C-alpha angles and dihedrals in degrees: 000000000000090000091052091051092048092050090047091053091047091052091048092049091049093047096050098036096047111118112263090227098039094143105357134286094316092057091045091052090047092053090048092053091047092051094051092045091048093048093049093046091048092050091048094051101035104022136071098260093101093048092048091049090053090048090052090051092066092041091053092049088058095045104035097089095041090048093052091043090052092049093047091049088056096051097034092089089056092054095241100110094117091051087077091067094078090050093052090046091051089053092052095037095100087064089075127219093357093061093092092049092049091048091053092048093051092048089047090054089049093051090048091050094048094046103044113012108041113097128127092294093041092050091050090050091048093052092045092051093049094046092047094059091050089049090053090050089050090052090054092047092047089051089053092047090045092239116152098185118073123199116285116260093253093051092043094051095044098044096041093047091047092054092046090053098043100038098067091048091049092049094049091046092050092049090050092051092049091049092049092047091049091058097040120117093238093055092045089052091050091049090056094054128064139265088017092061092056091046091052091050091051091047089051091053091048091048097092091049093049093047094047091043092052090050092050091047090054091051092048091051098042110033104057116078088232136087107263118191112240095234090051092053091046096049093045091045094052091045092050089045091055090048090050093051091048091047091051091052092049093044091051089055092048091051090050091051095046096084091132091059089049090054094048100043097031112189092355090068091078089060091053092048091048091053092049091048092051090049092050092050093051091045092054090047093051094044089053090052090050089050090052090052092052092046090056094037108031091163088075095058092101100039095042118176097342110134111254124209118191117229120253090256092051092048090057091047091048091050091053091045093050093049091046095051095042092045093047093052088048095048095046095042094241124148112293116253128234130206092262093053092046091050090052093047093047093040095232129119117264089238089065093043097046098072091050091051090048091052091050092047092049089054091052094248096115133038126201119217128210092265088054094249120135134240131177111275091232139356110317089231088063096050112090120200094232087061089055092056092042090055094060094036094052101028126092110268119189131000100302127093117268116259110203106171138039136165099268120183113246096247092052090045091054092050090050092050090050090053091050091048091050091052092049092048093049100040106016093091097042115091127202089250091056089046091056095041094054094055097258098312117107115232093019096285095134092132098046 
């Protein structure tokens, strides 16, 4: 076992220390692909992605029927409720011959729920169930993006409900546009003339990948409580969409070959296959989110999802940097900054920045608005820099309880008091406003 671990560490060191231009651009691209593939495989085998995917399977079993019922209730007034049936069938199509039966059962459950259960209490339960599954997905995405702070309840309720209302209408509208274009005279003329006919056939075959990829890209950009660059979400979405299409083809073949399981489990086999298909879908979605995180933060390819704790020195530097950036945006009237934006500017994960922000907020030096942006807790002229350092030195950092006192020998106690006195003497007369005005150097020593 020790030899395996040693060889694994040697391979990792070689992979991440290999020169980026070892043999030209082709070799550099090959190393990049290997690094991403290694990081995703490592996170899948050693991380929590698999456990979170299995957890989402059971959550989706509880919320699948309410989610479809909610969507159908939105489009029912438009007369398109039965147009959802092909979409549901396409989702279950990799399950083989039983896909049609499973689709009818799900729609039957939806009709039963809409007809007999939904009242004021039933509608509230339906909305709560649907919102809870999206919240669980957000928790998984925030874990991947190393974000400790989820959306506030007000933001979560408003944004989730807005998407749930708009998404079914957008899907139905898009399907209607595609159907109308497919029967239009211009498209029919193009289909009858080469090479446009071949291009249209290829576009039709790529259609499922593009649709699924666009849906994944939207989720990667919207769900995490972090600022995701559009191109990152698009690339990760298209990659995950291709993986989903490939997984559906392979899963369809496996279902077709598993005649022995069908004979042993009889009608219960469709339940097992459905569970495995749900798990595979969630796994592809989470792996795509992890890929998006690495695309935007390639410096974390080697460390992965290991919890990072900044050193005491770095915490103090981060506290000064946070107060400087937040105070500068406040003084200049620029857009207020949130934790995600600060993490991106400082190139640290939000999980490492969050405890520092919490310590500053507990000391009254920062204030969080409803949109989760940050402002100084009081006038920058009344915030002294020694109070900033004291907030992170005395505040609770991390998950453990705060330990404030210990039996310190007198010589060590005197040295500690001298350090505290030196900090107060150096920074106790420098306000945050002076700090900002002098270009980030207290006392006007920006050029020293």
